[in-house]
N, C-alpha and C positions, 0 to 999 in steps of 0.2 A: 505494500499499499504505500503510495507516494505521500510524503508529508507536505501539507499545504501551507506556503509561506505567507503569513500575515503580517502587515505593517499596522501597529497600533500605537495609539497616542494617549499619554497623561497629559491633558492640557490644563494649563493652570492660568486663571484670571489674575488681574493686579492684586486682589485680596487673597490669592494662594488657593481659592477654591479649585475644584476638579470637576472637568464636564465628563458626565456619563449619559449613555443613551439606552434606551430599551429595545431589545431585538424584536422584530416583527414576530407575531405569533406563528406564522407559517415557515419559518427559517429554523435551521438547526439551533437548538437551545434556546428557542423562540419564548419571548416573554420575560427573560432575564435580562438584567442590566449588563452594560459591557463598557469598554473603552473604545472610542470611535477609531475606526481604520478599515482595512479591507486587504484583498488578496494582492499579493505582488505578481505582477503579469511576468510572463517569460521575458528574459533579457532586459528586465527594468530593475533599477537600482532601488534600494529600501526608501532612501530619502525621497526619490521621485515619487514612487509609489504612496507614500505617506502624504506629500503634499497634494498629490492628484486626489486621492481619496477624502482627505479633509476638505478640500475644495468642493468636490461633488456632494459630499454628505451634510457639510455644515456652512459652505459658503465663505470660509476662511482662508487666508493665504499665510502659510508658515513663515515667519520672519526669524526665529531662533528656536533651534531644537538640538538636543543632544542625546545620545544612547542612554538607556535606563537599565534594561534587563532583556534577556531572551528567555522564552520559556517553551520547552517542548513538552507536548502532552498527548497522550493517546486515549482518545475516547474509543467506545466500542466500534464506531462505524467510520471513523477518521482520524487520522493523525495531524497535529498542527505544529508550526513553529511560529510562536508570537514574537515578533522583533518589535520590541516596544521602546518608544522615544518620548522623552519629556519635553513638551511644547511649551516654551516659557515667554515667547510673544509671537502675535500673530495680527494681521490686519483684518478688518471686516467683523461683522456681528455674528456670532455663532447661532444659527437656528436649523431646525430639523427640516432640511431642504428636500428629504426623501418622506417627509412625513412622521418621522420617529420622534416620541416624545425625548426631550432632554432635561437633564437638571445639573445645576451646579451645586456642588455640595463640599463641606468641609472635608478635609482628607481624613481626618479622624472619625468622620461618620460613614466613611465607605463600607466597613464590616457589617453596617445594619441593612445593606442592600444585598440582594442575592444575585451573584454572578455565576457564569460558568465555571467548572472546578478549574480550567486553564487559566483563569483570570486570577485566582486566589494569590499567587505569588506578586502579581502586579499591585494587588491592594496593598500588600505590605510595603512593597517597593514605593509606592506613591506616599505612604506615610512615613517613611524614613528619610533622613537628611543625607547629605553626602560626606559629612563629617562626624566621626565616632571619636569622642575625646576619651583616652584612658588616663586616669589619674596617676601622677607619679608617686614612687614608694618612698619612705623615708621621711616625709614632712611630717611636722607638728601638725595636730589636729586643726588648729586655727589657722595656721599657714596654708593648710590644704584648702579648707573652706574658704579663706579669702581668695585664694587663686581660682577656685571654682566659681566664685561670684563673678570674678572679672571674666572669666571665660563665658559665662552665660551672658554677661552684658556685651560680649564680643558676637553673640549669636549662636553660640553652640547649643543644640537642642538635644544630643543624645551623648550620655556620659556612663562610663564605666567606673565604678569606685573600686579601684584595685589598691590594695594596702597588704601586700602578703606579709610583711614584717610585723604587722600589728597582732597582738593575741586577741582571741575571740571577742572578749568582753569590750576592748577598746574598738574593734572593727565595728561591732554592733551599735555602740554608742555614736560613733562616727556616722554610721548608715543612718541613724534617726536624724541626725542634724542635716545630713546631705538631702535626705528626702524632703524636709521642710524647705531648705534652700531651693530645691529643684521644682516644687510645686507649681503647677502652671506654666512653668518655663521650659523644662526639658525632661526627657524620659531618663530615669536613672536605672541602671543595670547594676545589680549587686552581685557579689561571689562569696562562695563558702558553701558550707554543707546544705544539701536541699531541704533538710529538716527546718533550717531557718526560714525558708520562704514563706510559711503561713504567718510569720511574726511580721513581715514587712509587705502587706498586700498592694500597697502603692506603687511597688517597684517591680522591674523585670528581674530575671536571672541569667547570668553568664556562665555556662558551664565550662568548666576546663576540660582539655581533650581526655584527661583521666575519667572524670565523671562521664563524659560523653560514651566512653568505651564500656564503663560499668552500667549504662544504661542500655545496652544492647538487648532487645527482645522485650524491653518493658514499655509502657505506654507514655505518652508525653506526660510529664510531672507536674506542668502547670495548665491552668485552663487556658482556652483560646483568648480570653480578653487580657491575659498578661503575655508581656514579650518574653520569649525564650530565645537565647542565643548559644552559641557553642564556639570554642576555639578549634580549628581544624588546621591540618598541616599537610594532608595527602588526600588521594583519591578515597581511601578507605573510610576516612573520618568524614569526608563530606557525604559518603553514602549513609553512614550511620546518622548524620544530622538529618537528612532527608527521611529517613525511616522514623526517626523519633518525632519529626514534625516540627523541628525549630522554625523560628521566623526568619533569622539571619544568622550568618556566622563571620568570624574572622578568619583568614586565610593568611597564614605566615610561616617563615620569614621571607619576605619578598626579596629585599636586600640584605646586604650585611649591616649588623647594628653596630653601635658604639660599645653596648653592653657584650656583645658577642661578636667581636669583628672578624674571627676566623671561623665561625660556625657555617656549616652548609645552608645555603639558601636557595629558594626555589627560581628567582629570576623572573623577568616579565613573560619570556615565552612559556614557560612551564606553568605559570600563574594563570595565563590565558587559557592553556590546554585544559587544566583543571576546571575552570569556569564554564568551559564550553558546555559541559555535560551537567552542569548544576543549574537546578531551576529555582533556587531561592536567592534573596539578595545577599551579596557577600561583600565585605569591607577588607581590602588588602592592609596588611599590617607588617611592619619591620622595615626600619631604614628608609621610610618613605618622608617627603616633605610636602607642604601644602601644595607646591608646584607641580607634584605629581599626580594630582587629583584628574586632570584631563586624560592622562596616560591610564589611570586605573578605569576610568569610565570606558575607554575605547578597548580595554580588553574584557569588559564584561562585567566589571565591579560596580557595586552600588555607590563606592567611593572609597575612602581610606580612614583607617583608625590610627591613632598615633598618640603619642605623650608629647614630645618636643615639639612636634608641628603646630600643636594647638594650645599648649599649656602657655598662658600668658606670661610667665617669667622667662 
């Protein structure tokens, strides 16, 4: 069965809302909501197809777009490759040129709508930023919180509270203060034993690779309403993350790092190969700077995760 190549768009307006459309009842997955787009014709470039489809369906002309995620999904009756781009600027007034109902929604409201199964990773990608801050270890609690406040002021909206040198009681106390600081401003991902997760319902959880491997054969440990992430380093761990149902991963190390200058690293080519078959948002991590963000998006990542690149000190 030939895989159908589809160009799809996460279109944002000036307020950051996302445009979704309802599929016609007589079409495949009819009645469900979707991200606008359509089939890439033979010999047609993806960007060309995207621009054509959005002009035909919505009456808009794309002026700025960048890759977001690729999703391969097998339905019982067809196989699809969704080549998803984020449209950040366009000309014209979006309307249902083919009679389809449209709705502008806040990104965090997307899970309330019913999408085809293949669209579920796109919903996650549409809600996640391109920058994932990992906090530095070894700082006094107040200094870390002061730095975190400055990072939030600078626009960071996804944070992993990583402090492996702290004893459990100190980390838990720090987590409570970080949750209060991030409330209404950023998603906070905590680390540690999964039995702690019930004590911090406002936060997501980032699994270590060891925790991911221990979870093989188990069900997802957090409800769908809470973010679940995992640290991955190879194809086997990416597959484990897929089976467990995580929302996103970090993939590392991409480059040599200051803390482990001689350690083996993936490099851009291998990172791109690993992401090619992975259907969830992924942040590249390890030796990367803010200037590497465009390259990360080009090889299929959601963005980059970093300490030094995003920490205000």
